[in-house]
C-alpha positions as CSV (number, residue, x, y, z in Angstrom):
1,M,7.6,44.1,-17.0
2,I,6.6,43.2,-13.5
3,K,3.2,42.0,-14.8
4,D,5.0,39.4,-17.0
5,Y,7.0,38.2,-14.0
6,L,3.9,37.9,-11.9
7,I,2.1,35.9,-14.6
8,N,5.1,33.7,-15.2
9,F,5.4,33.1,-11.4
10,W,1.8,31.8,-11.1
11,I,2.2,29.6,-14.1
12,W,5.5,28.2,-12.8
13,W,4.3,27.7,-9.3
14,Y,0.9,26.1,-9.9
15,Y,1.4,24.4,-13.3
16,V,5.1,23.4,-13.7
17,K,6.0,22.7,-10.0
18,G,2.5,21.8,-9.1
19,K,2.6,18.8,-11.5
20,S,5.9,17.7,-10.0
21,I,4.6,18.0,-6.5
22,I,1.4,16.0,-7.2
23,S,3.4,13.3,-9.1
24,G,5.9,13.1,-6.2
25,I,3.1,12.7,-3.7
26,F,1.4,10.0,-5.8
27,R,4.8,8.2,-6.3
28,H,5.4,8.2,-2.5
29,W,1.8,7.1,-1.8
30,M,2.2,4.2,-4.2
31,Y,5.6,3.3,-2.7
32,V,3.9,3.1,0.7
33,L,1.1,0.9,-0.7
34,G,3.7,-1.4,-2.3
35,I,5.8,-1.7,0.9
36,L,2.7,-2.5,3.0
37,N,1.6,-5.2,0.4
38,V,-2.1,-4.5,1.0
39,V,-3.4,-5.2,-2.5
40,P,-2.0,-8.8,-2.9
41,M,-3.1,-9.6,0.7
42,L,-6.6,-8.6,-0.1
43,A,-6.6,-10.2,-3.5
44,N,-5.5,-13.5,-2.0
45,L,-7.8,-13.2,1.0
46,F,-9.3,-16.7,0.6
47,V,-6.1,-18.5,-0.7
48,P,-4.4,-20.5,2.1
49,L,-0.9,-19.6,3.2
50,Y,1.8,-22.1,2.4
51,Q,-0.6,-24.4,0.5
52,D,-2.2,-25.5,3.8
53,Y,-5.7,-26.5,2.6
54,S,-6.9,-27.8,6.0
55,L,-9.8,-25.9,7.7
56,T,-7.4,-24.6,10.3
57,G,-4.9,-23.4,7.7
58,R,-7.6,-21.6,5.7
59,F,-8.9,-19.9,8.9
60,I,-5.5,-18.8,10.0
61,S,-4.6,-17.4,6.6
62,F,-7.9,-15.6,6.3
63,V,-7.4,-13.9,9.7
64,I,-3.7,-13.1,9.0
65,R,-4.5,-11.6,5.6
66,L,-7.5,-9.7,6.9
67,V,-5.6,-8.1,9.8
68,W,-2.6,-7.4,7.5
69,G,-4.9,-5.8,4.9
70,F,-6.8,-3.7,7.4
71,S,-3.8,-2.5,9.3
72,G,-1.9,-1.8,6.1
73,F,-4.8,0.2,4.8
74,I,-4.9,2.3,8.0
75,I,-1.2,2.9,7.8
76,F,-1.6,3.8,4.1
77,L,-4.2,6.4,4.9
78,L,-2.2,7.8,7.8
79,A,0.9,8.1,5.6
80,G,-1.2,10.0,3.1
81,I,-2.3,12.7,5.6
82,P,1.2,14.4,5.9
83,L,1.7,14.1,2.1
84,W,-1.5,15.8,1.2
85,G,-0.9,18.4,4.0
86,V,2.4,19.3,2.4
87,S,0.7,19.6,-1.0
88,L,-2.1,21.8,0.4
89,A,0.5,24.0,2.1
90,Y,2.5,24.3,-1.1
91,F,-0.5,25.4,-3.1
92,A,-1.8,27.8,-0.4
93,L,1.5,29.5,0.3
94,P,1.5,32.2,-2.4
95,I,-2.1,33.0,-1.7
96,V,-1.5,33.4,2.0
97,I,1.6,35.6,1.4
98,I,-0.4,37.9,-0.9
99,Y,-3.3,38.0,1.5
100,R,-0.9,39.0,4.3
101,L,0.7,41.7,2.2
102,I,-2.7,43.1,1.3
103,I,-3.7,43.2,4.9
104,F,-0.4,44.8,5.9
105,I,-0.7,47.5,3.3
């Protein structure tokens, strides 16, 4: 009976809840990417802001979008570090507990 519970625990922890953890992390990561607006800024890198087609307007829009895209990408990566850290901690938690129990016994 205990063997069935142990097998069901591993299936539940890694497969059922693992899928929801990974999808939640991906959803939060895409939310941060959408808030920072990095993809449209880099896609329109050479399109002038406010339809200002002068040389100065093109240069200013290029610089603004380049800085916005670079800083947004850096923030996007920094926001991903805690999210992936939480997921790694979630997946390692049962293994660490069993390892500590084995060492204790």
